[in-house]
N, C-alpha and C positions, 0 to 999 in steps of 0.2 A: 273373335270379338271385333266388330268393326271399330274403326278409330274415327276421329273427327274429320269431317269432310264438308266442303261447301261448293256450290255450283250456282252460276247465274248471279243475279243482282239481289242484294239484301241490304236492309238499313243498318246503320252503325250500331244501334241498340235494339234489342228485342222488345216487343210490345210497345213500340212507338210508331208514330205516323210514318208511312212509306207511300209517297204519292206517285201517281202516274203522271206522264207529261201533261195531261189535261187538268191536273190538280185533284182528281178524285183519288180515293185510297185503294191500295192493294188490300187483299183480304188475307190476314194471317191465320194459319192453322197449325196447332200443335199435333204432330203425328207421333204419339207416344205409347209406351207399353207399361203394363203393371201399374195402372193408374197414372200417377205423376212421379213414380219412383224408378221406373225402368229407363231403357234407352229411348231417346226421342230425337226428332228433328223438327225444325220450324220451317213451314212452307209459306210462300207468298203467292197468292192466286190473283189472276185478273178478274175472276168472278167468284161470287160466294160459293164455296164447295158444298153448301147445304141445300142447293136448289134441286129438288127431285119432283118430277112431274107425275109419275105414276109408279105403282108397284103391283105386279101380277101375283096371282096365287102361286105359292111355291111348289116345286117339284122335289120329291124325296129322292136323294141321291146317296143315301147311306148304304154302305156295303152290307150284304146279307150273308150270314154264316151258313154254309152247307156242311161244314165240319167244325163242331164246337170244341171238342176235346180230342186233341191229336197227340198220340204217343208213338208216331211212326215217322222215320226219316223219309223225306220226300224230295223228288227232283222234278222241277217244272221246266218245260221247254218254252222259254219266254218269247222267242220269235214267232211262236204259233199264235200269239195274241194278234187278232186281225187288225189290219190297218183300216182307219176310218178317216173321212174328210175332216170332220170338226174336231178341234182340240179337246173340248170338254167331253164329247161323246167317245173319243178315242181312249180316254183314261179308264183303264180296266183294273178295278181293285182285285188283288189276289190274296193278300194276308193283312190282318188288321187286329188291333185291340183298342183299348180306350186311350192309348197314348200315341199311337202312330198307325197310319194307313200306308201300305206299300202297294203301289200300282205300276203297271206298265202302260205305255201309250205309243201308238204308231200313227200320229196325225199326218195327213197328206197336205192339208191346206193351212195357210196362215189365218190368224184371227183378224178379220177385217170388218165384220159387221157388228161386233160387240167388244166390250172390255170385260175383264174378269177381276174379281176380288175374293180372296179367301179370308173371311172374317173369323174363321175358326182356328186356323193353324198356320204356322210357318210352313213354307214349301221348300223342299230341296229337290231340284231337278237335276238328274245326271244325264248328260247327252252322250248316248252310245253311238247313234248315227245322226247325221244331219248338221246343219249350221244355220245361223240366222242372227236375228236381233231381238233381244228382250227389251221391249219398250215399256217404260213406266212413267208415272207423273214426276219422278225424280231424275229422269234421264235414261239414256239407252246404254245397253251393254251388248257388244258383239259376242257371239258364242260359237263353239264348234266342238269337235270330237273330244271327249274326255273332260268337258267342263262340268263342274258343279255350279248350279245357279241357286243361290239362297235368296228367297223372296219372303220378306217379313209379312206376317199376317196383317191384313188390312190394306195392303199395297195394291193399287189398281194397275193392271198391266195388260199388254197384248204381246203375242209372240209372232214374229214374222220369220218364216222359214225361207231358205234359199231354194229348196227344191222339195219334192214330195216324199223322199226316202228318209224318214225320221224314226228313230227309236229312242224312247226316254224311259228311265226309271224315275218314279216320282214318290217322294215321301211327304205325307202330311203330318206335321209334328204339333201336337196339342200343347206342348210346352215349348218355350223359346229354344232355338238351336244356337249353340255357341261353339267356339273353339275350346279345346280341352283346358280346364283350369290349371293343370300341372305345367302347361306350357306358357302360362302368363304370370307376370309379376303382379303386385297388388295395385299397380296403375292400369293393368290390362294389356300391357305391351307383351308381345310374344318374345320369349327368352331365347338365348343363344342355342339351347339344346332342342328347341322346337324343330320339327321336320319341315316347317314352312314359316314364312314371316310375312309381315304386312305388305312388302313389295310384291308378293305373289297374289294378293287379293286385288281383283280388278273392279274398280268402283264405277258408277255411272259417269259417263263422259259427256255425250252430246245431250243437251237439254232441249227437247222439242217444246215449243210454246205455241199453242193454238188459241187464238182469240176468236172463238166461234160459239154462237148460241144456236140452239135447235133441239133435236131429239137424239140423245146418245145413250145407247143401251149398255148398262153395266150389270152383268150377272154376278150376284153376290151369294156365296155359300155361307150359311150360318146354321149351326146345330144340325148339320147334315142335310139341310134343305136348300135348294137353289132358287133364289129369288131374282126375278128379272125386273130391274128398275130402269127408269128413264130419267137421265139427268138433263137439265136445261142448258148446260154449258159443257163444252168439251172437257173431259177430265184432265187432259194434259195442258193446263193453262198456267202452270207454275213458272214464274219468272226467275225464281231463285229460292234456295233453301240452304240450311246448314244443320249439322248435328251428327248423331251416331246411328240413327235408325234408317237404313236404306238397303237396297238389294246389292249383292256383289257376286262376282264369279271367282272360282278357284279351279284351276285345271289339275286333274289327278296326276299328270305328268310332272307337275311342279312339286309334288310331295317327295321329300328326300328320305328314303328308307333308313331306319336305324338297324344296324347289324351288330353281331357279336361273335365270340369264339364258339359258342354253342347256341342251340336254337332258342330264340327269344319268344315270349308269349304274344298273343294278338294285340294287347294294349299298345304295343309300339307302333301299330298301324293306325291308331285312332286319329280321326280328322275332325269330327264334330261330336258334340254331346248334347243331349237333352236330359230332363230329369229322370226318365225311365227307359232310355235306350242310348246307344252310341253308334256312330258310323265310322268305319275303318276303310282305309285304302291299301290294298295289296298291290305293290308296284314292282317293276323289274329291279332286282337288287343282287348283290353278291351273297352267296351262301355263307354259312358259318365256317370259320377257318381253324377250329381245333382239329388236329390231325385225325382224330377219331370221331368227329362230329357226325350226327345223323341229321341232314338238312330237313327231312320230312317232319312235319309236326307230330308230336307224340299223341297217343290216344288220350282223350280227356273227357271228363264227365260234364255235361251241360246240366248242372244241378239248379242253377238260378236263372238261366237265360235260354231263350230260344235263339238259335243262331241261323241267320239267313246270309247266304253268299250269292251275289250276282256276278256271273262270269262275263267279263268284258272281252278279253283278248289274251293271246299267248297260250302256253302249255301249262296247265295247272297241275303240278307234279303230284299232288296228294290224291287226285281223283282220276279214275279211269273213265273214258268215254263221256267227257263233257264238251259242250260246244258253246259258241257265243250266245249270250242271252239266256243260258240255263240259270235256274235258281234252285239252290239246295236249301232245304229247311231241316235242321237238326234240332228237334224239340228238347226242352228242359226235361230232366229226369232220366235220360239215357246217355251213355257215352258214345262218342264217335271218334273217328281217326282216319288215317290213310287207308286207301283201298289195298287189297292184297297185292303185294309186289311193289307198291309205291315206296315203302321204306327202303327196301333193298336197292331199287333203282336210283334213289336219291344219293346214296353214299358215293362220295368222290366227285359229285357234281359241284361246279364252281359258282354257278349263277342261275337265276330263273328269269324268264321274260313274262311271267304271269301278270295279269291286270284284272283286278276284281274289286267290287264294293261289298263290304260286309256290314250287316245291321244286326246288332245283338240287343234283344229286348229283355227287360226284366220281368215281364208278365207274358203269359202264353199268347200265341197268335192263333186267331181263328182263320179258317180257309173259306174262300168263296167257291161257288160252283164254277166260276171262270178259271180258278186255279185247278180244280179237280179235272176240268176238261182238257188241260194241257199237261197232265202229270205223266211222267215216264214210269211205266209199269214196273213194279217189283224192285224199285231202287233200294228199298230197305233190306233186300236180300243180297245186295252186292258185296257185302263183306264176307260172305261164306266162302271158304276155300274152294269148294267145288263149283261155285257159281260162274 
């Protein structure tokens, strides 16, 4: 849950005159969620943010289901998603339902010719490879390996990459994404037992202010349609803002794992939550310290959730033959657990260096053709003793 932040110049009181040096007014904008009852920020523009010159016919970018009803464990080779130059064209949807889209992207080039706004969903970008700068109308955030970038819906942004080798995991969340409730007090502050705290969240720092008029292309996604609009002023003309609704970064390596004498369940790894799914971070940690503990996770039934695991780095002890960028899908309705031999290998081990991102959805996920195209054959047979 973001906390109060301000950047740049703002007036002493909200909804009052705030004049430029020439005596004309700045233009105030409320950037809020859930009507007027959710988190919001107040922005002060050099130009009216409502000036739109044109809107083209939209393009349908909704994911299409190639597999509607899945009852089979799957493994996808994520790094086989092809690299593309353009950031939006590189986004390849793999798994989706009405609550969340899960995509991979390998964009080569920075966004220079247009800006982007997702009016449908909060976006959570996980940076597996690459580095650069997230540029928004509320300021810039430097990012690199292991960063989560949380971009609230409606935020206009560009991404500038430092080189062409970039790999991203992207979630579109149709409900707001927050930090877990159980880690916050009733004021919203992260508590002492939380595996991360506010000082780990990196807020926008450098505020770029562009006093420019002309033609500025902003691509807006709404109801799964991509609309190309032309603004009459540069979107990054905000001279100051304050509030709670803004993008931020959190690095997975700043997550402090919770450990115990015996194996603890996946909720201890939870990092974000939405109404119908959660995101967890599996990080290097000490194993259980009971003298007879089994560090490998026990077999468990996915009765209420589809479980997706994105493998980032390290040796994931419960799986045989996984590589960076692999994605496992263990659907609701069937049990899953360690591969043959993984339980026995784990006994006596003191620590793990695994790094992974898990997404548990409370409704079934559909698979796209792009997902089926990169599937590892016969993964569902890999628990058989003779396999």
